[in-house]
N, C-alpha and C positions, 0 to 999 in steps of 0.2 A: 165844259171847261176845255179850253184849247191847250195844246202842249206849249204854246207861247207863254202861258202863265208861269210855268216852271222856269223858263229862261228869265222872265221878269223877276221872279222871286230870287234867283241867284245873283242878279245884277247888283243889288245893294251890298251884298257881302264881298263881291269882287271889287266893287268901287271902294269900300272901306279898306281892303287889303292894299289896293293900289295907292290910295292917298296916304295911308300910314307908312308905306315904303318911301314915298316921296318926302314925307315929313322927316323921316329918319335920316335920309341922305342930306336934306337941307340942313338939319340940325348938326350933322357931323362936319359938313363943309363950311357952315356958318355963312353961306351965301345962297341966294336963290337964282340960279341960272340953269338953263337947259331943261332936259326932259323931267327931272324930279319935280320942278315947279309945275310943269304942265300935268304931271301925273296926279298931283294933289287936286287940281281943278277938274281933270277928267274923272277922277275917282268920285268926287262929290256930284258931278253931273250924272254919273252912272247910278249913284244912290237914289237921286230924285227921280230920274227917268224910270228906273226899275220899279220903284215903289208905286209911282203913278200908273205905269203900265200894268202892274200886277193887280192893282185895285180896279182899274177900268176893265181889264179882261175878265176878272171874276164877276163884276157887276153885269156885264153885257153878254157873256158867253156861258152862263150857268143857269140851268133850270132851277126853279125855286125849291123843288123837293130835295135836290142834292146840294143845295147851297151850303149848309152847315158842314157837310163832309168835305166839300171842296175847299172851303175857307180853312178848315182845320188842317187838311193835308198841305195846302199851299203855305200856311203859316209855319208848319213844321219844317218844310224845305227852307223857307225864309230864315227861320230861327237857327237851323243847323249851319247854314252858310254864314250867317252873321256871327255865330259862335266861333266858327273856324277862323273868321277874319280877326276876331278879338284875340284868340289864342295864338295865332301866328304872328301878331304884331308885337 
């Protein structure tokens, strides 16, 4: 498993935090202009790119005997960052 998998695992959580911040600003101002609108889009792109990269990195860069440990550890990182995203929004 490469260290890049941990970065990919953190990207969805960061993307959710960014998009929820953008939604909050757009809701308060009742108009969608400027960076908050782009933050929503960028956040969702980060979620999908991070999840896809994480799955592909684990599939192609992990030996079969340590696959379960790698998936469990990466999922733990993915879950913690996602939980922080939900709690902070």
